[in-house]
C-alpha positions in Angstrom: 76.4 -85.2 89.8 73.2 -83.9 91.2 74.5 -80.3 91.1 75.6 -80.7 87.5 72.2 -82.1 86.6 70.5 -79.3 88.3 72.6 -76.7 86.4 71.9 -78.5 83.1 68.2 -78.4 83.9 68.4 -74.6 84.6 70.3 -74.0 81.3 67.8 -76.0 79.3 64.9 -74.3 81.1 66.5 -70.9 80.4 66.7 -71.6 76.7 63.1 -72.6 76.6 62.0 -69.5 78.4 64.2 -67.3 76.1 62.4 -68.7 73.1 59.0 -68.2 74.8 60.0 -64.6 75.7 60.7 -63.8 72.0 57.5 -65.3 70.9 55.4 -63.5 73.5 56.9 -60.0 73.1 53.7 -58.8 71.5 51.3 -60.5 73.8 48.4 -58.1 74.6 48.1 -59.4 78.1 50.3 -57.2 80.4 50.1 -59.7 83.2 51.5 -62.5 80.9 54.3 -60.3 79.8 55.3 -59.4 83.4 55.2 -63.1 84.5 57.2 -64.1 81.5 59.8 -61.4 82.2 60.2 -62.6 85.8 60.6 -66.2 84.6 63.2 -65.0 82.1 65.2 -63.3 84.9 65.1 -66.3 87.1 66.7 -68.6 84.5 68.9 -66.2 82.6 72.5 -65.3 83.7 72.1 -61.7 84.8 75.5 -61.2 86.5 76.3 -58.6 83.9 73.2 -56.5 84.6 73.1 -53.9 87.4 69.5 -53.7 88.2 67.9 -53.2 91.6 64.7 -51.8 93.0 63.2 -51.1 96.4 59.4 -51.0 97.1 58.1 -50.1 100.6 54.5 -49.8 101.7 53.0 -48.6 105.0 49.6 -48.3 106.5 49.5 -47.0 110.1 51.3 -49.6 112.3 51.9 -52.1 109.5 54.7 -51.8 106.9 56.3 -54.1 104.4 59.0 -53.9 101.8 60.9 -55.9 99.2 64.3 -55.3 97.7 65.1 -56.9 94.3 68.6 -57.1 92.7 70.2 -58.9 89.9 73.5 -60.7 90.4 75.4 -57.9 88.7 74.8 -55.4 91.6 77.2 -55.0 94.4 75.0 -56.7 97.0 74.9 -59.9 94.9 77.8 -59.5 92.5 80.4 -59.1 95.3 79.2 -61.6 97.7 80.3 -61.9 101.3 80.9 -65.6 100.6 82.8 -65.2 97.3 83.2 -69.0 96.7 79.4 -69.5 96.3 78.1 -67.2 93.5 74.7 -67.0 91.9 74.3 -65.7 88.3 70.6 -64.8 88.4 68.7 -62.6 90.8 67.3 -62.6 94.3 65.5 -60.4 96.8 64.9 -59.6 100.4 61.7 -58.7 102.2 60.3 -57.7 105.5 57.0 -57.3 107.3 56.8 -55.1 110.4 54.2 -54.1 113.0 55.4 -51.1 115.0 54.3 -48.2 117.2 56.4 -45.2 117.9 55.5 -42.6 120.6 55.0 -39.2 119.0 55.1 -40.5 115.4 52.2 -39.1 113.4 51.4 -42.4 111.7 52.2 -45.1 114.3 51.6 -43.4 117.7 49.5 -45.6 120.0 50.5 -44.7 123.6 52.7 -41.8 124.9 56.1 -43.2 125.9 55.6 -46.6 124.2 57.9 -47.9 121.4 57.3 -51.5 120.5 57.1 -53.8 117.5 57.6 -57.1 115.8 59.4 -57.7 112.5 60.3 -60.6 110.3 62.9 -60.5 107.5 63.8 -63.0 104.8 67.0 -62.9 102.7 68.0 -64.5 99.4 65.2 -67.1 99.4 66.0 -68.1 95.8 69.8 -68.5 96.0 70.5 -69.5 99.6 71.1 -73.0 98.2 74.4 -71.8 97.0 75.7 -71.3 100.5 77.2 -74.5 102.0 76.6 -75.1 105.7 79.4 -73.5 107.7 81.4 -73.0 104.5 82.0 -76.8 104.3 84.2 -76.7 107.4 83.8 -79.3 110.2 81.8 -78.3 113.2 81.9 -80.2 116.5 83.9 -83.1 114.9 81.4 -83.7 112.1 81.3 -82.6 108.5 78.9 -79.7 107.8 77.2 -81.2 104.7 74.2 -79.7 102.9 73.3 -76.0 102.7 72.1 -73.4 105.2 68.5 -72.9 106.2 66.5 -70.2 104.4 67.8 -67.0 106.1 65.0 -65.6 108.2 65.5 -63.1 111.0 62.7 -62.1 113.5 62.8 -59.5 116.1 60.5 -58.2 118.9 61.2 -55.1 121.0 59.5 -52.9 123.6 60.4 -49.9 125.7 58.2 -47.6 127.8 59.3 -44.1 129.0 57.9 -43.3 132.4 57.9 -39.6 133.4 59.2 -38.8 136.9 58.5 -35.1 137.1 59.1 -32.2 134.7 62.4 -33.4 133.3 63.3 -36.8 134.8 62.2 -40.1 133.3 62.8 -43.9 133.5 62.6 -46.3 130.5 62.8 -50.1 130.8 63.4 -51.8 127.5 63.9 -55.3 126.0 64.4 -56.9 122.7 64.6 -60.5 121.4 66.2 -61.6 118.1 65.8 -65.1 116.5 67.6 -66.3 113.4 67.4 -69.6 111.3 71.2 -69.6 110.8 74.1 -68.6 113.1 77.0 -66.5 111.9 80.2 -68.5 112.5 83.9 -67.8 112.0 85.8 -70.9 111.2 89.3 -71.7 109.9 88.1 -71.1 106.3 86.7 -67.7 107.1 83.2 -66.3 107.8 80.2 -68.5 107.1 76.6 -69.2 108.1 76.0 -72.3 110.2 72.7 -74.2 109.9 71.8 -73.7 113.5 68.9 -71.7 115.0 70.1 -68.9 117.3 68.5 -66.6 119.9 69.7 -63.4 121.4 68.1 -61.0 123.9 68.7 -57.7 125.6 67.0 -56.2 128.7 67.9 -52.9 130.3 66.9 -49.7 132.1 67.7 -46.1 131.2 67.3 -43.3 133.7 67.5 -39.6 133.1 67.7 -37.4 136.2 67.6 -34.2 134.2 67.7 -33.0 130.5 70.6 -34.3 128.3 71.9 -36.7 131.0 71.2 -40.5 130.8 72.4 -43.4 132.9 71.8 -46.9 131.6 72.4 -50.6 132.5 71.8 -53.4 130.0 72.2 -57.2 130.2 72.8 -59.0 126.9 72.6 -62.8 126.4 74.1 -63.8 123.1 76.2 -61.8 120.7 75.1 -60.0 117.5 77.3 -60.2 114.4 79.2 -57.1 113.3 77.2 -57.0 110.0 73.5 -56.5 110.8 72.3 -58.9 108.0 74.4 -61.7 109.4 72.3 -61.9 112.6 73.7 -63.7 115.6 77.3 -64.7 116.2 76.7 -66.4 119.6 73.4 -67.8 120.8 72.1 -67.6 124.4 73.0 -71.3 125.0 76.6 -70.9 123.7 79.3 -72.4 125.8 81.7 -69.7 124.7 79.6 -66.7 125.9 77.6 -66.4 129.0 76.4 -62.8 128.9 77.4 -59.2 129.1 76.4 -56.4 131.4 76.8 -53.0 129.9 76.6 -49.8 132.0 77.0 -46.2 130.9 
């Protein structure tokens, strides 16, 4: 009943904004026209429109970006969770602070590659995604919806020269997500559970074009990057993985 009331509210609000949009078409204030257009998109069914845009900005070590798309585009029109569809629009955004050794814009220290980043996905339509796809988890019903999808990552590596050609590079990364990617009997879903994954390793190059590496991973990343973490560091099903090569 509450969902039906919410949708009726959206429909009524959409009609009101459509009328206001028609009335304000000749408004001399460009800011007002832009704000009204955004409001119209939010409450109008745009699943038949294929509109998307990407804006990215960078100043030295700091960069940010936003990707906007209507429901008609592939990323929103053909959803991963096809049972929960939105008919309007949504966006994703990121904020990153990063340094890359040798990069003309972000170089800070020779051999150092490091950064922190935060990403948010579908902040307007995540309410359409039921927690764990509605399937039971640990003997209880997964009611409600998922958390706002946010992924944060921090990483650091430092390349230490060991002569004219040899070098050694320790590295580490940590990823945190507000939802965990879960595969249940109903299929793939996001579980309303905070998750953490980390990697720590060492790469050694005795001479040019030859690298030997060892890495310990606690937690498992999902196959799709935007899904985040499949198994957290405290998972009973996964202890850790040592990768050598």
